[in-house]
C-alpha atoms as one frame of an Amber mdcrd trajectory, in Angstrom:
protein
   7.009   8.059  18.630   5.012   7.170  15.521   6.471   4.412  13.349   5.332
   2.481  10.320   7.011  -0.398   8.508  10.004   0.770   6.479   8.977   1.280
   2.855   5.407   2.203   3.721   6.297   5.409   5.525   5.547   7.669   2.566
   2.121   6.053   2.111   0.721   6.715   5.578   1.744   9.920   7.329  -0.235
   9.019  10.456   0.020   5.405  11.458   0.277   5.239  15.217   2.653   2.788
  16.846   3.220   0.038  14.317   5.636  -1.904  16.475   8.704  -3.262  14.678
   9.403  -0.923  11.766  12.321  -2.990  10.457  10.237  -5.153   8.093   9.775
  -3.520   4.673   6.280  -3.375   3.185   5.637  -3.072  -0.554   2.460  -1.313
  -1.705   1.303  -1.913  -5.305  -1.897  -0.268  -6.505  -3.724  -0.188  -9.829
  -4.755   3.420 -10.466  -8.106   4.387 -12.027  -6.350   5.555 -15.209  -4.552
   2.241 -15.688  -1.213   3.260 -14.167   0.527   1.016 -11.639   1.602   2.846
  -8.451   4.281   1.341  -6.207   5.961   2.211  -2.917   8.572   0.312  -0.947
  11.250  -2.210  -1.803  10.421  -4.513  -4.725  11.954  -7.476  -2.860   9.806
  -7.005   0.270   7.868 -10.120   1.214   5.173  -8.184   3.060   2.811  -6.590
   0.539  -0.431  -4.691   0.070  -1.759  -5.027  -3.492  -4.978  -4.169  -5.273
  -6.856  -1.185  -6.624  -6.277   2.383  -5.526 -10.026   2.611  -4.879  -9.977
  -0.259  -2.357  -6.867   1.198  -0.708  -8.478   4.640  -0.429 -11.679   3.178
   1.025  -9.593   1.482   3.722  -7.307   4.377   4.680 -10.274   6.758   4.876
 -12.047   4.161   7.035 -14.997   3.845   4.673 -14.437   0.057   4.384 -12.859
  -2.736   6.378 -10.059  -4.499   4.505 -12.107  -7.740   4.686 -14.836  -6.058
   2.601 -12.482  -5.252  -0.289 -10.408  -7.139  -2.834  -7.157  -5.736  -1.409
  -4.557  -8.461  -0.865  -2.433  -8.167   2.273   0.515 -10.549   2.593   2.709
 -10.877   5.681   2.546  -9.921   9.341   3.984  -6.393   8.996   1.626  -5.563
   6.099  -1.375  -6.954   8.005  -0.490  -4.860  11.054   0.184  -1.739   8.990
  -3.043  -1.839   6.933  -5.140  -1.953  10.108  -3.723   1.407  11.273  -2.988
   3.188   7.983  -5.107   6.288   7.600  -5.240   9.258   5.244  -6.252  11.863
   7.816  -4.801  13.450  10.931  -5.592  12.191  14.382  -5.176   9.129  16.502
  -5.730   5.756  14.814  -9.331   4.645  15.163 -10.878   1.185  15.063 -12.414
   1.731  11.621 -15.444  -0.144  10.332 -16.210  -3.712  11.324 -15.980  -6.363
   8.604 -19.148  -7.453   6.833 -20.907  -4.108   6.430 -20.262  -3.962   2.674
 -19.712  -6.471  -0.106 -16.420  -6.141  -1.960 -16.654  -4.187  -5.213 -15.987
  -6.045  -8.457 -12.298  -5.844  -9.326 -11.694  -2.492 -11.004 -15.242  -1.400
 -10.175 -16.483   1.916  -8.902 -18.780   2.503  -5.941
């Protein structure tokens, strides 16, 4: 059975076995056009925040979260971001940290 933390389920359709799905995760992203995108309960303590670009680079496994400016707060969010992906298939290991420098905040590749 595939499970993701409650509140993040609509963000990652394929997330593998995320363990305890009872902890809500809030995702807050700054969109390229200046909008602010949010998913999950506003009161959730576990959070993923940053730019949509950094988030997309992570969930398409083009970057390791350590090589971005994405902020991940809490155990459930940290576990979830390591397996979140925007494509079908089994979760993969992704890229190792340190291959790329983080982009300037709000920057483009």
